[in-house]
mmCIF file of the N, C-alpha and C atoms, coordinates in Angstrom:
data_MODEL
# 
_entry.id   MODEL 
# 
loop_
_atom_site.group_PDB 
_atom_site.id 
_atom_site.type_symbol 
_atom_site.label_atom_id 
_atom_site.label_alt_id 
_atom_site.label_comp_id 
_atom_site.label_asym_id 
_atom_site.label_entity_id 
_atom_site.label_seq_id 
_atom_site.pdbx_PDB_ins_code 
_atom_site.Cartn_x 
_atom_site.Cartn_y 
_atom_site.Cartn_z 
_atom_site.occupancy 
_atom_site.B_iso_or_equiv 
_atom_site.pdbx_formal_charge 
_atom_site.auth_seq_id 
_atom_site.auth_comp_id 
_atom_site.auth_asym_id 
_atom_site.auth_atom_id 
_atom_site.pdbx_PDB_model_num 
ATOM 1   N N  . MET A 1 1  ? -21.820 5.959   -7.738  1.00 0.00 ? 1  MET A N  1 
ATOM 2   C CA . MET A 1 1  ? -21.972 4.945   -8.770  1.00 0.00 ? 1  MET A CA 1 
ATOM 3   C C  . MET A 1 1  ? -21.586 5.539   -10.112 1.00 0.00 ? 1  MET A C  1 
ATOM 4   N N  . LEU A 1 2  ? -20.919 4.762   -10.885 1.00 0.00 ? 2  LEU A N  1 
ATOM 5   C CA . LEU A 1 2  ? -20.465 5.195   -12.200 1.00 0.00 ? 2  LEU A CA 1 
ATOM 6   C C  . LEU A 1 2  ? -21.612 5.104   -13.193 1.00 0.00 ? 2  LEU A C  1 
ATOM 7   N N  . ASN A 1 3  ? -21.856 6.194   -13.890 1.00 0.00 ? 3  ASN A N  1 
ATOM 8   C CA . ASN A 1 3  ? -22.936 6.240   -14.868 1.00 0.00 ? 3  ASN A CA 1 
ATOM 9   C C  . ASN A 1 3  ? -22.319 6.320   -16.256 1.00 0.00 ? 3  ASN A C  1 
ATOM 10  N N  . LEU A 1 4  ? -22.435 5.240   -17.028 1.00 0.00 ? 4  LEU A N  1 
ATOM 11  C CA . LEU A 1 4  ? -21.827 5.169   -18.354 1.00 0.00 ? 4  LEU A CA 1 
ATOM 12  C C  . LEU A 1 4  ? -22.858 5.384   -19.451 1.00 0.00 ? 4  LEU A C  1 
ATOM 13  N N  . HIS A 1 5  ? -22.385 5.959   -20.542 1.00 0.00 ? 5  HIS A N  1 
ATOM 14  C CA . HIS A 1 5  ? -23.214 6.161   -21.731 1.00 0.00 ? 5  HIS A CA 1 
ATOM 15  C C  . HIS A 1 5  ? -22.449 5.626   -22.939 1.00 0.00 ? 5  HIS A C  1 
ATOM 16  N N  . PRO A 1 6  ? -22.321 4.304   -23.039 1.00 0.00 ? 6  PRO A N  1 
ATOM 17  C CA . PRO A 1 6  ? -21.516 3.737   -24.128 1.00 0.00 ? 6  PRO A CA 1 
ATOM 18  C C  . PRO A 1 6  ? -22.226 3.827   -25.476 1.00 0.00 ? 6  PRO A C  1 
ATOM 19  N N  . ASN A 1 7  ? -21.427 3.981   -26.507 1.00 0.00 ? 7  ASN A N  1 
ATOM 20  C CA . ASN A 1 7  ? -21.912 3.897   -27.884 1.00 0.00 ? 7  ASN A CA 1 
ATOM 21  C C  . ASN A 1 7  ? -21.278 2.655   -28.495 1.00 0.00 ? 7  ASN A C  1 
ATOM 22  N N  . PHE A 1 8  ? -22.104 1.762   -28.985 1.00 0.00 ? 8  PHE A N  1 
ATOM 23  C CA . PHE A 1 8  ? -21.614 0.503   -29.534 1.00 0.00 ? 8  PHE A CA 1 
ATOM 24  C C  . PHE A 1 8  ? -21.445 0.615   -31.041 1.00 0.00 ? 8  PHE A C  1 
ATOM 25  N N  . ILE A 1 9  ? -20.376 0.024   -31.525 1.00 0.00 ? 9  ILE A N  1 
ATOM 26  C CA . ILE A 1 9  ? -20.119 -0.030  -32.961 1.00 0.00 ? 9  ILE A CA 1 
ATOM 27  C C  . ILE A 1 9  ? -20.147 -1.496  -33.364 1.00 0.00 ? 9  ILE A C  1 
ATOM 28  N N  . ALA A 1 10 ? -21.017 -1.793  -34.302 1.00 0.00 ? 10 ALA A N  1 
ATOM 29  C CA . ALA A 1 10 ? -21.196 -3.182  -34.730 1.00 0.00 ? 10 ALA A CA 1 
ATOM 30  C C  . ALA A 1 10 ? -20.307 -3.500  -35.927 1.00 0.00 ? 10 ALA A C  1 
ATOM 31  N N  . LYS A 1 11 ? -19.944 -4.769  -35.995 1.00 0.00 ? 11 LYS A N  1 
ATOM 32  C CA . LYS A 1 11 ? -19.195 -5.286  -37.138 1.00 0.00 ? 11 LYS A CA 1 
ATOM 33  C C  . LYS A 1 11 ? -19.807 -6.636  -37.467 1.00 0.00 ? 11 LYS A C  1 
ATOM 34  N N  . ASN A 1 12 ? -20.237 -6.790  -38.688 1.00 0.00 ? 12 ASN A N  1 
ATOM 35  C CA . ASN A 1 12 ? -20.905 -8.024  -39.118 1.00 0.00 ? 12 ASN A CA 1 
ATOM 36  C C  . ASN A 1 12 ? -22.121 -8.336  -38.250 1.00 0.00 ? 12 ASN A C  1 
ATOM 37  N N  . GLY A 1 13 ? -22.833 -7.296  -37.853 1.00 0.00 ? 13 GLY A N  1 
ATOM 38  C CA . GLY A 1 13 ? -24.061 -7.480  -37.089 1.00 0.00 ? 13 GLY A CA 1 
ATOM 39  C C  . GLY A 1 13 ? -23.866 -7.739  -35.604 1.00 0.00 ? 13 GLY A C  1 
ATOM 40  N N  . LYS A 1 14 ? -22.623 -7.730  -35.124 1.00 0.00 ? 14 LYS A N  1 
ATOM 41  C CA . LYS A 1 14 ? -22.350 -7.968  -33.703 1.00 0.00 ? 14 LYS A CA 1 
ATOM 42  C C  . LYS A 1 14 ? -21.603 -6.775  -33.128 1.00 0.00 ? 14 LYS A C  1 
ATOM 43  N N  . ASN A 1 15 ? -21.903 -6.458  -31.865 1.00 0.00 ? 15 ASN A N  1 
ATOM 44  C CA . ASN A 1 15 ? -21.173 -5.372  -31.207 1.00 0.00 ? 15 ASN A CA 1 
ATOM 45  C C  . ASN A 1 15 ? -19.695 -5.737  -31.137 1.00 0.00 ? 15 ASN A C  1 
ATOM 46  N N  . GLU A 1 16 ? -18.864 -4.865  -31.677 1.00 0.00 ? 16 GLU A N  1 
ATOM 47  C CA . GLU A 1 16 ? -17.429 -5.137  -31.761 1.00 0.00 ? 16 GLU A CA 1 
ATOM 48  C C  . GLU A 1 16 ? -16.606 -4.131  -30.949 1.00 0.00 ? 16 GLU A C  1 
ATOM 49  N N  . PHE A 1 17 ? -17.076 -2.887  -30.878 1.00 0.00 ? 17 PHE A N  1 
ATOM 50  C CA . PHE A 1 17 ? -16.338 -1.826  -30.200 1.00 0.00 ? 17 PHE A CA 1 
ATOM 51  C C  . PHE A 1 17 ? -17.285 -1.007  -29.338 1.00 0.00 ? 17 PHE A C  1 
ATOM 52  N N  . VAL A 1 18 ? -16.690 -0.316  -28.361 1.00 0.00 ? 18 VAL A N  1 
ATOM 53  C CA . VAL A 1 18 ? -17.454 0.591   -27.504 1.00 0.00 ? 18 VAL A CA 1 
ATOM 54  C C  . VAL A 1 18 ? -16.719 1.923   -27.466 1.00 0.00 ? 18 VAL A C  1 
ATOM 55  N N  . VAL A 1 19 ? -17.467 2.995   -27.593 1.00 0.00 ? 19 VAL A N  1 
ATOM 56  C CA . VAL A 1 19 ? -16.904 4.337   -27.492 1.00 0.00 ? 19 VAL A CA 1 
ATOM 57  C C  . VAL A 1 19 ? -17.474 4.979   -26.231 1.00 0.00 ? 19 VAL A C  1 
ATOM 58  N N  . LEU A 1 20 ? -16.566 5.511   -25.404 1.00 0.00 ? 20 LEU A N  1 
ATOM 59  C CA . LEU A 1 20 ? -16.950 6.209   -24.179 1.00 0.00 ? 20 LEU A CA 1 
ATOM 60  C C  . LEU A 1 20 ? -16.420 7.633   -24.243 1.00 0.00 ? 20 LEU A C  1 
ATOM 61  N N  . THR A 1 21 ? -17.015 8.508   -23.452 1.00 0.00 ? 21 THR A N  1 
ATOM 62  C CA . THR A 1 21 ? -16.433 9.841   -23.333 1.00 0.00 ? 21 THR A CA 1 
ATOM 63  C C  . THR A 1 21 ? -15.114 9.706   -22.573 1.00 0.00 ? 21 THR A C  1 
ATOM 64  N N  . TYR A 1 22 ? -14.243 10.675  -22.756 1.00 0.00 ? 22 TYR A N  1 
ATOM 65  C CA . TYR A 1 22 ? -12.953 10.632  -22.071 1.00 0.00 ? 22 TYR A CA 1 
ATOM 66  C C  . TYR A 1 22 ? -13.154 10.630  -20.559 1.00 0.00 ? 22 TYR A C  1 
ATOM 67  N N  . ASP A 1 23 ? -14.120 11.392  -20.068 1.00 0.00 ? 23 ASP A N  1 
ATOM 68  C CA . ASP A 1 23 ? -14.404 11.441  -18.633 1.00 0.00 ? 23 ASP A CA 1 
ATOM 69  C C  . ASP A 1 23 ? -14.818 10.067  -18.110 1.00 0.00 ? 23 ASP A C  1 
ATOM 70  N N  . GLU A 1 24 ? -15.680 9.390   -18.829 1.00 0.00 ? 24 GLU A N  1 
ATOM 71  C CA . GLU A 1 24 ? -16.099 8.047   -18.412 1.00 0.00 ? 24 GLU A CA 1 
ATOM 72  C C  . GLU A 1 24 ? -14.913 7.085   -18.429 1.00 0.00 ? 24 GLU A C  1 
ATOM 73  N N  . PHE A 1 25 ? -14.076 7.205   -19.445 1.00 0.00 ? 25 PHE A N  1 
ATOM 74  C CA . PHE A 1 25 ? -12.891 6.354   -19.530 1.00 0.00 ? 25 PHE A CA 1 
ATOM 75  C C  . PHE A 1 25 ? -11.979 6.569   -18.329 1.00 0.00 ? 25 PHE A C  1 
ATOM 76  N N  . THR A 1 26 ? -11.710 7.836   -17.974 1.00 0.00 ? 26 THR A N  1 
ATOM 77  C CA . THR A 1 26 ? -10.817 8.105   -16.846 1.00 0.00 ? 26 THR A CA 1 
ATOM 78  C C  . THR A 1 26 ? -11.427 7.652   -15.523 1.00 0.00 ? 26 THR A C  1 
ATOM 79  N N  . GLN A 1 27 ? -12.751 7.717   -15.400 1.00 0.00 ? 27 GLN A N  1 
ATOM 80  C CA . GLN A 1 27 ? -13.408 7.212   -14.194 1.00 0.00 ? 27 GLN A CA 1 
ATOM 81  C C  . GLN A 1 27 ? -13.214 5.701   -14.074 1.00 0.00 ? 27 GLN A C  1 
ATOM 82  N N  . ILE A 1 28 ? -13.383 4.993   -15.171 1.00 0.00 ? 28 ILE A N  1 
ATOM 83  C CA . ILE A 1 28 ? -13.179 3.540   -15.169 1.00 0.00 ? 28 ILE A CA 1 
ATOM 84  C C  . ILE A 1 28 ? -11.725 3.221   -14.853 1.00 0.00 ? 28 ILE A C  1 
ATOM 85  N N  . GLN A 1 29 ? -10.815 3.963   -15.450 1.00 0.00 ? 29 GLN A N  1 
ATOM 86  C CA . GLN A 1 29 ? -9.391  3.751   -15.224 1.00 0.00 ? 29 GLN A CA 1 
ATOM 87  C C  . GLN A 1 29 ? -9.052  3.943   -13.742 1.00 0.00 ? 29 GLN A C  1 
ATOM 88  N N  . SER A 1 30 ? -9.600  4.965   -13.127 1.00 0.00 ? 30 SER A N  1 
ATOM 89  C CA . SER A 1 30 ? -9.362  5.230   -11.713 1.00 0.00 ? 30 SER A CA 1 
ATOM 90  C C  . SER A 1 30 ? -9.918  4.106   -10.840 1.00 0.00 ? 30 SER A C  1 
ATOM 91  N N  . LEU A 1 31 ? -11.107 3.639   -11.156 1.00 0.00 ? 31 LEU A N  1 
ATOM 92  C CA . LEU A 1 31 ? -11.698 2.535   -10.396 1.00 0.00 ? 31 LEU A CA 1 
ATOM 93  C C  . LEU A 1 31 ? -10.869 1.263   -10.531 1.00 0.00 ? 31 LEU A C  1 
ATOM 94  N N  . LEU A 1 32 ? -10.354 1.000   -11.719 1.00 0.00 ? 32 LEU A N  1 
ATOM 95  C CA . LEU A 1 32 ? -9.518  -0.180  -11.923 1.00 0.00 ? 32 LEU A CA 1 
ATOM 96  C C  . LEU A 1 32 ? -8.206  -0.073  -11.142 1.00 0.00 ? 32 LEU A C  1 
ATOM 97  N N  . GLU A 1 33 ? -7.636  1.118   -11.079 1.00 0.00 ? 33 GLU A N  1 
ATOM 98  C CA . GLU A 1 33 ? -6.423  1.323   -10.285 1.00 0.00 ? 33 GLU A CA 1 
ATOM 99  C C  . GLU A 1 33 ? -6.708  1.096   -8.805  1.00 0.00 ? 33 GLU A C  1 
ATOM 100 N N  . ASP A 1 34 ? -7.855  1.588   -8.324  1.00 0.00 ? 34 ASP A N  1 
ATOM 101 C CA . ASP A 1 34 ? -8.241  1.365   -6.932  1.00 0.00 ? 34 ASP A CA 1 
ATOM 102 C C  . ASP A 1 34 ? -8.412  -0.124  -6.656  1.00 0.00 ? 34 ASP A C  1 
ATOM 103 N N  . LEU A 1 35 ? -9.028  -0.841  -7.577  1.00 0.00 ? 35 LEU A N  1 
ATOM 104 C CA . LEU A 1 35 ? -9.220  -2.276  -7.419  1.00 0.00 ? 35 LEU A CA 1 
ATOM 105 C C  . LEU A 1 35 ? -7.877  -2.997  -7.368  1.00 0.00 ? 35 LEU A C  1 
ATOM 106 N N  . GLU A 1 36 ? -6.954  -2.592  -8.228  1.00 0.00 ? 36 GLU A N  1 
ATOM 107 C CA . GLU A 1 36 ? -5.626  -3.205  -8.230  1.00 0.00 ? 36 GLU A CA 1 
ATOM 108 C C  . GLU A 1 36 ? -4.910  -2.941  -6.907  1.00 0.00 ? 36 GLU A C  1 
ATOM 109 N N  . ASP A 1 37 ? -5.034  -1.724  -6.385  1.00 0.00 ? 37 ASP A N  1 
ATOM 110 C CA . ASP A 1 37 ? -4.436  -1.395  -5.090  1.00 0.00 ? 37 ASP A CA 1 
ATOM 111 C C  . ASP A 1 37 ? -5.035  -2.252  -3.981  1.00 0.00 ? 37 ASP A C  1 
ATOM 112 N N  . LEU A 1 38 ? -6.336  -2.450  -4.012  1.00 0.00 ? 38 LEU A N  1 
ATOM 113 C CA . LEU A 1 38 ? -7.006  -3.273  -3.013  1.00 0.00 ? 38 LEU A CA 1 
ATOM 114 C C  . LEU A 1 38 ? -6.535  -4.718  -3.099  1.00 0.00 ? 38 LEU A C  1 
ATOM 115 N N  . GLN A 1 39 ? -6.396  -5.240  -4.306  1.00 0.00 ? 39 GLN A N  1 
ATOM 116 C CA . GLN A 1 39 ? -5.903  -6.605  -4.480  1.00 0.00 ? 39 GLN A CA 1 
ATOM 117 C C  . GLN A 1 39 ? -4.473  -6.731  -3.960  1.00 0.00 ? 39 GLN A C  1 
ATOM 118 N N  . ASP A 1 40 ? -3.633  -5.737  -4.233  1.00 0.00 ? 40 ASP A N  1 
ATOM 119 C CA . ASP A 1 40 ? -2.256  -5.752  -3.733  1.00 0.00 ? 40 ASP A CA 1 
ATOM 120 C C  . ASP A 1 40 ? -2.232  -5.728  -2.209  1.00 0.00 ? 40 ASP A C  1 
ATOM 121 N N  . LEU A 1 41 ? -3.084  -4.909  -1.605  1.00 0.00 ? 41 LEU A N  1 
ATOM 122 C CA . LEU A 1 41 ? -3.157  -4.830  -0.150  1.00 0.00 ? 41 LEU A CA 1 
ATOM 123 C C  . LEU A 1 41 ? -3.582  -6.162  0.445   1.00 0.00 ? 41 LEU A C  1 
ATOM 124 N N  . ARG A 1 42 ? -4.611  -6.765  -0.130  1.00 0.00 ? 42 ARG A N  1 
ATOM 125 C CA . ARG A 1 42 ? -5.080  -8.060  0.378   1.00 0.00 ? 42 ARG A CA 1 
ATOM 126 C C  . ARG A 1 42 ? -4.009  -9.132  0.249   1.00 0.00 ? 42 ARG A C  1 
ATOM 127 N N  . GLN A 1 43 ? -3.267  -9.116  -0.855  1.00 0.00 ? 43 GLN A N  1 
ATOM 128 C CA . GLN A 1 43 ? -2.199  -10.096 -1.042  1.00 0.00 ? 43 GLN A CA 1 
ATOM 129 C C  . GLN A 1 43 ? -1.091  -9.872  -0.011  1.00 0.00 ? 43 GLN A C  1 
ATOM 130 N N  . ALA A 1 44 ? -0.721  -8.624  0.222   1.00 0.00 ? 44 ALA A N  1 
ATOM 131 C CA . ALA A 1 44 ? 0.321   -8.317  1.200   1.00 0.00 ? 44 ALA A CA 1 
ATOM 132 C C  . ALA A 1 44 ? -0.112  -8.741  2.598   1.00 0.00 ? 44 ALA A C  1 
ATOM 133 N N  . LYS A 1 45 ? -1.365  -8.485  2.939   1.00 0.00 ? 45 LYS A N  1 
ATOM 134 C CA . LYS A 1 45 ? -1.867  -8.889  4.255   1.00 0.00 ? 45 LYS A CA 1 
ATOM 135 C C  . LYS A 1 45 ? -1.866  -10.400 4.397   1.00 0.00 ? 45 LYS A C  1 
ATOM 136 N N  . GLN A 1 46 ? -2.210  -11.097 3.328   1.00 0.00 ? 46 GLN A N  1 
ATOM 137 C CA . GLN A 1 46 ? -2.232  -12.553 3.366   1.00 0.00 ? 46 GLN A CA 1 
ATOM 138 C C  . GLN A 1 46 ? -0.815  -13.105 3.521   1.00 0.00 ? 46 GLN A C  1 
ATOM 139 N N  . GLU A 1 47 ? 0.147   -12.495 2.835   1.00 0.00 ? 47 GLU A N  1 
ATOM 140 C CA . GLU A 1 47 ? 1.532   -12.942 2.933   1.00 0.00 ? 47 GLU A CA 1 
ATOM 141 C C  . GLU A 1 47 ? 2.095   -12.714 4.329   1.00 0.00 ? 47 GLU A C  1 
ATOM 142 N N  . GLN A 1 48 ? 1.601   -11.712 5.032   1.00 0.00 ? 48 GLN A N  1 
ATOM 143 C CA . GLN A 1 48 ? 2.095   -11.390 6.367   1.00 0.00 ? 48 GLN A CA 1 
ATOM 144 C C  . GLN A 1 48 ? 1.245   -12.013 7.475   1.00 0.00 ? 48 GLN A C  1 
ATOM 145 N N  . GLU A 1 49 ? 0.333   -12.872 7.092   1.00 0.00 ? 49 GLU A N  1 
ATOM 146 C CA . GLU A 1 49 ? -0.592  -13.461 8.058   1.00 0.00 ? 49 GLU A CA 1 
ATOM 147 C C  . GLU A 1 49 ? 0.134   -14.197 9.181   1.00 0.00 ? 49 GLU A C  1 
ATOM 148 N N  . GLU A 1 50 ? 1.224   -14.873 8.859   1.00 0.00 ? 50 GLU A N  1 
ATOM 149 C CA . GLU A 1 50 ? 1.960   -15.660 9.848   1.00 0.00 ? 50 GLU A CA 1 
ATOM 150 C C  . GLU A 1 50 ? 2.999   -14.834 10.607  1.00 0.00 ? 50 GLU A C  1 
ATOM 151 N N  . GLU A 1 51 ? 3.206   -13.602 10.214  1.00 0.00 ? 51 GLU A N  1 
ATOM 152 C CA . GLU A 1 51 ? 4.193   -12.747 10.872  1.00 0.00 ? 51 GLU A CA 1 
ATOM 153 C C  . GLU A 1 51 ? 3.681   -12.339 12.255  1.00 0.00 ? 51 GLU A C  1 
ATOM 154 N N  . PRO A 1 52 ? 4.590   -12.231 13.223  1.00 0.00 ? 52 PRO A N  1 
ATOM 155 C CA . PRO A 1 52 ? 4.153   -11.812 14.560  1.00 0.00 ? 52 PRO A CA 1 
ATOM 156 C C  . PRO A 1 52 ? 3.743   -10.338 14.561  1.00 0.00 ? 52 PRO A C  1 
ATOM 157 N N  . THR A 1 53 ? 2.851   -10.004 15.467  1.00 0.00 ? 53 THR A N  1 
ATOM 158 C CA . THR A 1 53 ? 2.441   -8.611  15.639  1.00 0.00 ? 53 THR A CA 1 
ATOM 159 C C  . THR A 1 53 ? 2.814   -8.172  17.051  1.00 0.00 ? 53 THR A C  1 
ATOM 160 N N  . TYR A 1 54 ? 3.055   -6.883  17.201  1.00 0.00 ? 54 TYR A N  1 
ATOM 161 C CA . TYR A 1 54 ? 3.474   -6.339  18.490  1.00 0.00 ? 54 TYR A CA 1 
ATOM 162 C C  . TYR A 1 54 ? 2.640   -5.109  18.817  1.00 0.00 ? 54 TYR A C  1 
ATOM 163 N N  . SER A 1 55 ? 2.295   -4.980  20.081  1.00 0.00 ? 55 SER A N  1 
ATOM 164 C CA . SER A 1 55 ? 1.586   -3.783  20.522  1.00 0.00 ? 55 SER A CA 1 
ATOM 165 C C  . SER A 1 55 ? 2.599   -2.652  20.681  1.00 0.00 ? 55 SER A C  1 
ATOM 166 N N  . LEU A 1 56 ? 2.109   -1.443  20.801  1.00 0.00 ? 56 LEU A N  1 
ATOM 167 C CA . LEU A 1 56 ? 2.989   -0.294  20.983  1.00 0.00 ? 56 LEU A CA 1 
ATOM 168 C C  . LEU A 1 56 ? 3.813   -0.451  22.259  1.00 0.00 ? 56 LEU A C  1 
ATOM 169 N N  . GLU A 1 57 ? 3.193   -0.949  23.300  1.00 0.00 ? 57 GLU A N  1 
ATOM 170 C CA . GLU A 1 57 ? 3.899   -1.142  24.566  1.00 0.00 ? 57 GLU A CA 1 
ATOM 171 C C  . GLU A 1 57 ? 5.040   -2.147  24.406  1.00 0.00 ? 57 GLU A C  1 
ATOM 172 N N  . GLU A 1 58 ? 4.791   -3.222  23.648  1.00 0.00 ? 58 GLU A N  1 
ATOM 173 C CA . GLU A 1 58 ? 5.839   -4.221  23.420  1.00 0.00 ? 58 GLU A CA 1 
ATOM 174 C C  . GLU A 1 58 ? 7.004   -3.629  22.631  1.00 0.00 ? 58 GLU A C  1 
ATOM 175 N N  . VAL A 1 59 ? 6.709   -2.824  21.643  1.00 0.00 ? 59 VAL A N  1 
ATOM 176 C CA . VAL A 1 59 ? 7.765   -2.196  20.843  1.00 0.00 ? 59 VAL A CA 1 
ATOM 177 C C  . VAL A 1 59 ? 8.579   -1.242  21.713  1.00 0.00 ? 59 VAL A C  1 
ATOM 178 N N  . LYS A 1 60 ? 7.908   -0.455  22.543  1.00 0.00 ? 60 LYS A N  1 
ATOM 179 C CA . LYS A 1 60 ? 8.626   0.454   23.440  1.00 0.00 ? 60 LYS A CA 1 
ATOM 180 C C  . LYS A 1 60 ? 9.542   -0.322  24.373  1.00 0.00 ? 60 LYS A C  1 
ATOM 181 N N  . ALA A 1 61 ? 9.056   -1.441  24.904  1.00 0.00 ? 61 ALA A N  1 
ATOM 182 C CA . ALA A 1 61 ? 9.872   -2.265  25.795  1.00 0.00 ? 61 ALA A CA 1 
ATOM 183 C C  . ALA A 1 61 ? 11.072  -2.834  25.046  1.00 0.00 ? 61 ALA A C  1 
ATOM 184 N N  . MET A 1 62 ? 10.872  -3.278  23.816  1.00 0.00 ? 62 MET A N  1 
ATOM 185 C CA . MET A 1 62 ? 11.985  -3.802  23.014  1.00 0.00 ? 62 MET A CA 1 
ATOM 186 C C  . MET A 1 62 ? 13.030  -2.723  22.775  1.00 0.00 ? 62 MET A C  1 
ATOM 187 N N  . LEU A 1 63 ? 12.578  -1.515  22.484  1.00 0.00 ? 63 LEU A N  1 
ATOM 188 C CA . LEU A 1 63 ? 13.509  -0.416  22.237  1.00 0.00 ? 63 LEU A CA 1 
ATOM 189 C C  . LEU A 1 63 ? 14.258  -0.029  23.509  1.00 0.00 ? 63 LEU A C  1 
ATOM 190 N N  . ASP A 1 64 ? 13.565  -0.051  24.636  1.00 0.00 ? 64 ASP A N  1 
ATOM 191 C CA . ASP A 1 64 ? 14.221  0.262   25.908  1.00 0.00 ? 64 ASP A CA 1 
ATOM 192 C C  . ASP A 1 64 ? 15.270  -0.787  26.242  1.00 0.00 ? 64 ASP A C  1 
ATOM 193 N N  . ASP A 1 65 ? 14.970  -2.052  25.961  1.00 0.00 ? 65 ASP A N  1 
ATOM 194 C CA . ASP A 1 65 ? 15.905  -3.141  26.246  1.00 0.00 ? 65 ASP A CA 1 
ATOM 195 C C  . ASP A 1 65 ? 17.140  -3.074  25.359  1.00 0.00 ? 65 ASP A C  1 
ATOM 196 N N  . SER A 1 66 ? 17.002  -2.535  24.165  1.00 0.00 ? 66 SER A N  1 
ATOM 197 C CA . SER A 1 66 ? 18.126  -2.526  23.231  1.00 0.00 ? 66 SER A CA 1 
ATOM 198 C C  . SER A 1 66 ? 18.975  -1.268  23.342  1.00 0.00 ? 66 SER A C  1 
ATOM 199 N N  . SER A 1 67 ? 18.538  -0.279  24.106  1.00 0.00 ? 67 SER A N  1 
ATOM 200 C CA . SER A 1 67 ? 19.337  0.948   24.210  1.00 0.00 ? 67 SER A CA 1 
ATOM 201 C C  . SER A 1 67 ? 20.453  0.747   25.232  1.00 0.00 ? 67 SER A C  1 
ATOM 202 N N  . PRO A 1 68 ? 21.611  1.400   24.982  1.00 0.00 ? 68 PRO A N  1 
ATOM 203 C CA . PRO A 1 68 ? 22.789  1.200   25.853  1.00 0.00 ? 68 PRO A CA 1 
ATOM 204 C C  . PRO A 1 68 ? 22.632  1.792   27.224  1.00 0.00 ? 68 PRO A C  1 
# 
């Protein structure tokens, strides 16, 4: 679990900015990249949902049939 220690900077009495340590920032950045990768994977899987799938045995048979 990510443990953050943010420092808030107020402007006109409202929190306007947040300061994090560089380590915390890079941890968040890494988690966001992982999330983006997961979203890309899910989208790719969804796009290929209608594509046929083949077992290893079926692929071997197809390759044997296509060889001269």
